[in-house]
C-alpha positions in Angstrom: 88.5 129.2 70.4 85.4 128.4 68.6 85.4 127.3 64.8 81.8 128.2 63.8 80.0 127.8 60.6 77.1 129.9 61.6 76.8 132.7 64.1 77.3 131.3 67.6 76.1 129.1 69.0 75.2 126.9 66.2 77.5 124.7 64.2 80.7 125.4 66.5 83.7 123.3 67.0 85.1 123.9 70.5 88.8 123.3 71.1 91.3 123.4 73.5 93.0 126.4 72.2 92.1 128.7 75.2 94.9 131.1 74.1 93.8 131.9 70.5 90.5 134.1 71.1 92.7 136.7 73.0 95.3 136.8 70.3 92.8 136.7 67.4 90.3 138.9 69.1 87.3 136.6 69.3 86.3 133.5 67.7 87.4 132.2 64.3 84.4 131.5 62.0 84.6 128.6 59.5 82.1 128.8 56.5 80.2 125.9 55.3 80.2 124.8 51.8 77.8 127.0 49.8 76.2 124.0 47.9 76.7 120.2 47.5 78.9 120.9 44.2 81.3 123.8 45.6 83.9 123.8 48.3 84.0 126.6 50.8 86.9 129.0 50.9 88.8 131.0 53.5 90.8 133.7 51.8 94.1 134.9 53.6 95.0 138.3 52.3 97.9 140.5 53.8 98.1 144.4 53.3 100.4 146.4 55.2 99.1 149.8 56.7 100.5 151.7 53.6 98.5 149.7 51.3 101.4 147.1 50.3 100.2 143.5 49.2 103.4 142.1 47.9 106.6 140.9 49.7 108.7 138.0 49.7 107.9 137.3 53.1 104.5 138.5 54.0 105.0 138.5 57.7 107.2 141.5 57.2 104.0 143.5 56.4 103.1 143.9 60.0 101.7 140.7 61.4 105.0 138.9 62.3 105.4 135.6 63.7 102.1 135.6 65.6 100.2 136.2 62.4 102.3 133.4 60.7 101.6 130.9 63.2 97.9 131.8 64.3 96.4 133.0 61.1 98.4 131.9 58.1 99.5 128.7 59.1 96.9 128.1 62.0 93.3 129.1 62.2 92.7 129.4 58.5 94.1 125.9 57.8 93.1 123.9 60.8 89.8 122.7 59.5 90.7 123.0 55.8 90.9 119.9 53.4 93.0 121.8 51.2 95.2 124.6 50.7 95.2 126.6 47.4 97.9 128.8 45.9 99.2 130.1 42.9 102.4 129.3 41.1 104.4 132.4 42.3 104.0 131.6 45.7 105.8 128.4 45.7 107.8 128.6 42.7 111.3 127.0 43.6 110.7 127.0 47.4 110.8 124.5 50.3 106.9 125.3 51.1 104.5 122.7 52.1 101.2 124.0 53.6 100.6 122.7 57.0 100.4 123.3 60.7 103.4 123.4 62.9 102.1 124.5 66.3 101.4 121.2 68.5 98.2 122.3 69.7 96.7 123.1 66.2 98.2 119.8 65.2 96.2 118.0 67.9 93.0 120.1 66.9 93.2 119.1 63.4 93.6 115.4 64.3 90.5 115.8 66.7 88.6 117.0 63.7 89.6 113.8 61.9 91.6 115.8 59.3 95.1 114.2 58.0 98.3 115.9 59.0 98.8 117.7 56.0 96.0 119.3 53.8 95.8 118.6 50.2 98.1 121.0 48.4 96.5 122.6 45.3 98.7 124.8 43.0 96.9 127.0 40.3 99.1 127.7 37.1 98.3 128.5 33.5 101.8 128.1 32.2 102.9 125.2 34.0 105.9 124.7 36.2 109.2 122.9 36.3 108.2 120.2 38.9 111.9 119.5 39.7 111.9 122.6 41.6 110.0 122.9 44.7 109.7 120.6 47.8 105.8 120.6 47.4 106.0 118.6 44.3 108.8 116.4 45.5 107.3 114.9 48.7 105.3 111.6 47.7 103.7 111.7 51.2 102.0 114.8 50.3 99.1 114.8 47.9 99.2 117.6 45.4 96.6 118.7 42.6 97.5 121.1 40.0 95.1 123.2 38.2 96.0 124.3 34.9 94.8 124.4 31.2 95.9 122.2 28.4 99.1 124.2 27.6 100.3 124.1 31.3 99.4 120.3 31.5 101.6 119.7 28.4 104.5 121.8 29.5 104.4 119.7 32.8 103.6 116.2 31.2 107.2 114.7 31.8 107.3 115.7 35.6 103.7 114.7 36.1 104.4 111.2 34.6 107.0 110.8 37.1 105.0 111.9 40.1 101.9 109.8 40.6 101.2 111.7 43.7 100.4 114.8 41.8 97.1 115.0 40.0 96.2 117.4 37.3 92.8 119.2 36.8 92.8 120.5 33.3 90.4 123.4 32.6 89.3 124.0 29.1 90.0 127.6 29.2 91.2 129.9 32.1 87.8 131.1 32.8 86.7 127.6 33.7 87.8 127.7 37.4 84.2 126.8 38.7 84.6 123.6 36.9 87.8 122.9 38.5 86.2 123.6 41.9 83.4 121.2 41.3 86.0 118.7 40.4 87.6 119.3 43.8 84.4 118.7 45.4 83.8 115.6 43.9 87.3 114.5 45.5 85.9 115.2 48.8 87.2 118.6 49.3 84.8 120.8 51.2 86.9 123.6 52.5 89.8 125.3 51.0 92.3 127.6 52.6 93.3 130.0 49.7 96.7 131.9 50.2 99.2 133.8 48.1 99.9 137.2 46.6 98.1 139.9 44.7 97.5 137.6 41.7 
């Protein structure tokens, strides 16, 4: 497969995933960062043929295991520095975003990326950090984007977890400022996943 930052043939990473163009129906394109101050995004949205966008397991909407491994956990994350999701997607679950197919893991390593992308969770109200694997795996670095009220609600949990870094926005409308902060941390490319919110 080719991971391209522009139309072929410029800025493409060739990989050994000879099987993925047939399943994906062509090359998978990776956008370059739009500027020196903002990261680039790949957005993963799931919708069934009848228009449903919400499900406890999004793979039941039609894509199945191929969609899960090739798109959701695969091509959209293999070159990403971070995965961004909302609180509802990971609340109380056992999720850690990363690649699981051995060939995709090797490709990520060949791109000089760490085993797991940085995990970013957006929440306005805060979350119970005692719940959820993503907050309780010290080897996986997590950023929580929130506002002052959310940070206050999580203050005890955050104090006990030095591997979780909060980025506190002045208001819920200041997401651009949070994205600038992410870029200063070296995050150039983000895969954003989740539900309709």
